[in-house]
C-alpha positions as CSV (number, residue, x, y, z in Angstrom):
1,M,21.8,6.6,21.3
2,D,20.7,9.9,19.8
3,K,20.2,9.2,16.1
4,N,21.2,12.5,14.6
5,V,22.6,13.4,11.1
6,S,26.1,12.5,12.1
7,Y,24.9,9.0,13.3
8,Y,23.3,8.3,9.9
9,M,26.1,9.8,7.8
10,N,28.5,7.3,9.4
11,L,26.4,4.3,8.4
12,P,27.4,2.1,5.4
13,Y,24.7,3.2,2.9
14,T,24.8,1.7,-0.6
15,L,26.0,4.5,-2.9
16,I,25.5,3.9,-6.6
17,I,27.4,6.1,-9.1
18,Q,26.9,5.6,-12.8
19,P,28.1,7.4,-16.0
20,Y,25.3,9.0,-18.0
21,Q,25.3,10.4,-21.5
22,D,22.4,12.5,-22.8
23,E,22.0,14.3,-26.1
24,S,24.2,17.2,-24.9
25,E,26.8,16.0,-22.3
26,F,28.5,13.2,-20.4
27,Y,28.2,13.2,-16.6
28,Y,27.7,11.0,-13.6
29,I,24.6,10.3,-11.5
30,G,24.7,9.1,-8.0
31,K,22.0,7.8,-5.7
32,V,21.6,6.2,-2.3
33,L,19.8,3.0,-2.6
34,E,18.2,3.1,0.8
35,L,17.2,6.8,0.8
36,D,14.4,7.1,-1.7
37,G,14.9,10.2,-3.9
38,C,18.3,11.0,-2.5
39,M,20.5,11.7,-5.6
40,S,23.0,14.0,-7.1
41,D,25.3,14.4,-10.1
42,G,28.6,15.7,-11.2
43,E,31.2,16.0,-14.0
44,T,33.4,13.3,-12.4
45,G,32.9,10.3,-10.2
46,E,34.7,12.1,-7.3
47,E,32.6,15.2,-7.7
48,T,29.4,13.1,-7.8
49,L,30.4,11.3,-4.7
50,A,31.1,14.6,-2.8
51,N,27.7,16.0,-4.1
52,L,25.9,12.8,-3.1
53,R,27.3,13.0,0.4
54,E,26.1,16.6,0.7
55,A,22.7,15.5,-0.7
56,M,22.5,12.7,1.9
57,E,23.2,15.1,4.7
58,G,20.4,17.4,3.6
59,W,18.0,14.5,2.9
60,I,18.6,13.1,6.4
61,E,18.4,16.5,8.1
62,T,15.1,17.2,6.4
63,K,13.6,13.9,7.4
64,L,14.7,14.2,11.0
65,S,13.6,17.8,11.4
66,N,10.1,16.8,10.1
67,G,9.8,13.8,12.4
68,F,10.1,11.2,9.7
69,E,12.0,7.9,10.1
70,V,15.3,7.6,8.3
71,P,15.9,4.1,6.9
72,E,19.2,2.5,7.9
73,P,21.4,0.6,5.4
74,L,20.5,-2.8,4.1
75,A,22.1,-5.3,6.5
76,E,24.6,-7.5,4.9
77,G,24.1,-11.2,5.7
78,N,20.3,-11.0,5.7
79,S,20.3,-12.5,2.2
80,S,20.3,-16.3,2.0
81,G,21.1,-16.4,-1.7
82,K,17.9,-18.1,-2.4
83,F,14.5,-16.9,-3.5
84,T,11.4,-18.3,-5.2
85,L,10.3,-17.0,-8.6
86,R,7.2,-17.9,-10.4
87,V,7.3,-17.7,-14.2
88,P,4.8,-18.6,-17.0
89,K,5.0,-22.3,-18.0
90,T,6.1,-21.3,-21.5
91,L,9.1,-19.4,-20.1
92,H,10.0,-22.2,-17.8
93,Q,9.9,-24.7,-20.7
94,R,12.1,-22.4,-22.9
95,L,14.6,-21.9,-20.1
96,T,14.7,-25.6,-19.5
97,L,15.4,-26.3,-23.1
98,E,18.1,-23.6,-23.3
99,A,19.8,-25.0,-20.2
100,K,19.8,-28.5,-21.7
101,Q,21.4,-27.1,-24.9
102,E,24.1,-25.4,-22.9
103,G,24.6,-28.6,-20.8
104,V,23.9,-27.0,-17.4
105,S,21.2,-27.2,-14.8
106,L,18.2,-24.9,-15.0
107,N,19.4,-23.2,-11.8
108,Q,22.9,-22.5,-13.3
109,Y,21.4,-21.2,-16.5
110,A,18.9,-18.9,-14.7
111,L,21.8,-17.6,-12.6
112,Y,23.8,-16.9,-15.8
113,K,20.8,-15.1,-17.4
114,L,20.2,-13.0,-14.2
115,A,23.9,-12.0,-14.0
116,K,24.0,-10.7,-17.6
């Protein structure tokens, strides 16, 4: 299959749109998680999405025309829901004590803290 701009534009990329407030105005910023540096903005979420899709098209077209590889979306289902994390002993001890105070396992407490 010929992987052209249209091919990539129809893939389920992870689009992130967030409100943003700076010292002078409120607007939205959008980015494509898998396409490093591909971002746009707009006054509304809808405008930001439209601008982001246009930015994606230009980003992909530029990469392809210069012979670079275009990353495909992160595959769903490749995550097991499990990962190993090494932390300092003092942090481990503190989290263990906090979990006991809350009456939950360390695993459940760490999940709660990560989800915040």
